[in-house]
C-alpha positions in Angstrom: 0.1 -0.1 0.0 2.7 2.4 -1.0 0.3 5.0 -2.3 -2.6 4.3 0.3 -0.9 4.8 3.4 0.3 8.3 2.9 -3.3 9.4 1.6 -4.7 7.9 4.6 -2.0 9.7 6.6 -2.7 12.9 5.2 -6.6 12.6 5.4 -6.2 12.0 9.4 -3.6 14.8 9.8 -6.3 17.3 8.0 -9.1 15.8 10.1 -7.5 16.1 13.5 -8.5 19.9 14.1 -12.0 18.5 14.1 -11.2 16.6 17.0 -12.7 13.4 15.8 -13.5 10.7 18.3 -12.6 7.9 15.9 -11.5 7.1 12.5 -12.2 3.5 11.1 -12.0 1.5 7.9 -14.3 -1.0 6.8 -14.9 -2.9 3.5 -11.9 -4.4 1.7 -9.2 -2.4 3.5 -10.3 -3.7 6.8 -11.2 -7.5 5.5 -7.7 -7.9 4.2 -9.0 -7.9 0.5 -7.7 -4.3 -0.5 -6.2 -4.0 -3.8 -4.5 -0.8 -4.3 -5.8 1.4 -7.3 -8.8 -0.9 -7.4 -10.6 -1.1 -4.1 -12.4 1.9 -2.5 -11.0 3.2 0.8 -14.3 3.0 2.9 -14.1 5.2 6.1 -15.9 6.4 8.9 -15.3 9.2 11.1 -16.9 9.9 14.6 -17.0 13.7 15.1 -17.5 14.8 18.5 -20.9 16.9 18.1 -23.3 17.8 15.4 -22.2 18.8 11.8 -22.6 22.3 11.7 -22.5 24.6 8.6 -18.9 25.5 9.6 -18.1 21.8 9.9 -19.8 21.1 6.6 -17.4 23.5 4.8 -14.2 22.6 6.6 -14.9 19.0 5.5 -15.6 20.1 1.7 -12.7 22.0 1.9 -10.5 19.0 3.1 -11.6 16.8 0.5 -11.0 19.3 -2.3 -7.3 19.8 -1.1 -6.9 16.1 -1.2 -8.0 15.7 -4.8 -4.3 16.0 -6.3 -3.2 13.1 -4.2 -3.1 9.8 -5.9 -6.2 7.5 -5.1 -8.1 10.5 -3.4 -10.8 9.8 -5.8 -11.5 6.3 -4.0 -11.4 7.6 -0.4 -15.1 7.7 0.7 -15.9 9.0 4.3 -19.1 9.1 6.2 -19.4 11.4 9.0 -21.3 10.4 12.3 -21.5 11.7 15.8 -22.0 9.5 19.1 -25.7 10.9 19.2 -26.7 9.7 15.5 -24.7 6.2 15.8 -27.6 4.3 17.3 -30.1 4.6 14.2 -29.1 2.2 11.3 -31.6 4.0 9.0 -30.5 7.4 9.5 -28.6 9.0 6.7 -25.1 10.6 7.4 -23.2 13.1 5.6 -20.9 11.4 3.3 -17.8 12.3 0.8 -18.0 9.8 -1.8 -17.3 9.8 -5.7 -15.6 13.2 -5.3 -19.0 14.9 -4.0 -21.2 15.4 -1.0 -24.2 13.2 -0.2 -25.8 11.2 2.5 -26.3 7.7 3.2 -26.8 5.4 6.2 -24.3 3.3 7.9 -26.0 -0.2 7.0 -26.3 -2.9 9.4 -23.9 -4.9 7.1 -21.4 -2.2 7.3 -22.0 -2.0 11.3 -21.4 -5.9 11.6 -18.0 -5.5 9.5 -17.0 -2.8 11.9 -17.6 -4.9 15.0 -16.4 -8.2 13.2 -13.0 -6.9 11.7 -13.1 -3.0 11.5 -9.9 -1.5 11.5 -9.2 1.5 13.9 -7.1 4.2 12.3 -7.3 6.6 15.1 -9.1 6.9 18.6 -12.0 4.7 20.1 -13.0 1.3 18.8 -16.1 0.5 17.1 -17.3 -1.7 20.3 -16.9 1.5 22.5 -19.3 3.5 20.1 -21.3 1.6 18.0 -24.2 -0.5 19.3 -24.1 -4.2 18.4 -26.0 -5.4 15.4 -28.8 -8.3 16.1 -29.0 -11.1 13.8 -32.3 -10.5 12.9 -31.5 -6.8 12.0 -28.8 -7.8 9.7 -30.6 -10.8 8.1 -33.7 -8.3 7.4 -31.6 -6.0 5.9 -29.7 -8.4 3.5 -33.0 -9.8 2.3 -34.5 -6.1 1.7 -31.4 -5.2 -0.1 -31.7 -8.1 -2.4 -35.6 -7.9 -3.2 -36.0 -4.2 -3.2 -32.4 -3.0 -4.9 -30.6 -5.7 -6.6 -33.8 -7.7 -8.0 -35.3 -4.7 -9.7 -32.0 -3.7 -11.1 -31.6 -7.1 -12.8 -34.2 -6.0 -15.1 -32.5 -3.0 -16.2 -30.7 -4.4 -19.2 -28.4 -1.2 -19.7 -26.8 -1.4 -16.5 -25.3 -4.6 -17.1 -22.8 -4.1 -19.7 -20.9 -2.0 -16.9 -18.0 -4.0 -14.8 -19.3 -2.4 -11.5 -23.0 -3.8 -11.8 -21.5 -7.1 -12.8 -19.0 -7.4 -10.0 -21.1 -5.8 -7.2 -24.5 -7.8 -8.4 -22.5 -11.1 -8.2 -20.3 -10.5 -5.2 -23.2 -8.8 -3.2 -25.5 -11.8 -4.0 -22.8 -14.3 -2.9 -22.2 -12.6 0.4 -25.8 -12.2 1.3 -26.0 -16.1 0.7 -23.4 -16.6 3.3 -24.8 -14.2 5.6 -28.3 -15.6 5.7 -27.0 -19.2 5.6 -24.3 -19.1 8.3 -24.7 -15.9 9.9 -21.1 -14.5 8.8 -19.8 -12.0 6.5 -17.2 -12.8 4.0 -14.5 -10.8 1.8 -15.0 -10.1 -1.9 -12.3 -12.7 -2.6 -14.3 -15.6 -0.6 -17.4 -14.5 -2.5 -15.9 -15.4 -5.7 -15.2 -18.9 -4.6 -18.8 -19.0 -3.2 -20.2 -18.2 -6.4 -18.6 -21.0 -8.1 -20.1 -23.5 -5.6 -23.6 -21.2 -6.0 -23.6 -22.4 -9.8 -22.7 -18.8 -11.2 -21.5 -18.8 -15.0 -17.8 -19.9 -14.7 -16.4 -17.5 -17.5 -18.3 -14.3 -15.8 -16.7 -15.2 -12.3 -13.3 -15.8 -14.1 -13.9 -12.3 -15.8 -14.4 -10.8 -12.5 -11.3 -12.5 -10.9 -9.1 -11.3 -13.6 -10.2 -7.7 -13.3 -10.0 -7.7 -9.4 -6.7 -9.7 -9.0 -5.0 -9.8 -12.7 -4.4 -8.0 -15.7 -7.4 -8.3 -18.0 -7.2 -7.9 -21.5 -9.6 -5.2 -23.1 -13.2 -6.3 -23.2 -15.0 -6.7 -26.9 -18.5 -5.5 -27.4 -19.6 -9.0 -27.9 -18.1 -10.2 -24.7 -19.7 -7.3 -22.6 -23.3 -8.1 -24.5 -22.5 -11.8 -23.5 -21.6 -11.0 -20.1 -24.5 -8.9 -19.3 -26.8 -11.8 -20.4 -25.3 -14.5 -18.3 -25.2 -12.2 -15.3 -28.9 -11.3 -15.8 -30.0 -14.6 -16.5 -28.0 -16.2 -13.4 -29.0 -13.5 -10.9 -32.9 -13.1 -11.5 -33.9 -16.6 -10.4 -31.2 -16.8 -8.0 -32.1 -13.8 -6.1 -35.9 -14.9 -6.3 -35.0 -18.2 -4.6 -33.0 -16.5 -1.8 -35.7 -14.2 -1.1 -38.2 -17.0 -1.0 -36.2 -19.2 1.3 -35.6 -16.1 3.6 -39.6 -15.8 4.1 
């Protein structure tokens, strides 16, 4: 992580004047599956009090100053406070994809933080973040598959893009394991699981090459075929998973 470490150090240094209680990493960086230049840097900063307009301006300025650093576009950070962390449905100020937005800290992310979250600064997730009951985690996973991913499968235009193929398949495999075994797995483990779940082998190999190898440029014909294979697999697979989960 020759480029990642300086970026994280610089980000933390710029954040310290806001007196954060903690800075945590989740996702691939915490799970040990981080691929520099390919994986996002998923962070959560716990600020001491409410995010005021002045705090907002300082955060925007902080991220804009980082833009010239390598990998800065992949640094995503959600800003929470101890008073707002208890509500898994609440949306929080987030810098992602080089802009401000609001999004929740989902039960999956919360369970990740408790299971293998990486503390970059300050207090641990266990000290500040309420635990995630198994029922809450399972309920979120089922809703995500039913209400987000299953409708998305019907939108053919999306599935010519790498990101939809990758996340659609990997999220399905991870959801399956969570609902079956009650545990979270990395993206690398999800690729192995996909083979056992009967996903199209050539698509799984394509995802693996692009994440861990040096892929050749994709042809138009392959992008079309890959989209068709992925959608044909995911539609009934998601339906069956949701039905089995009640």
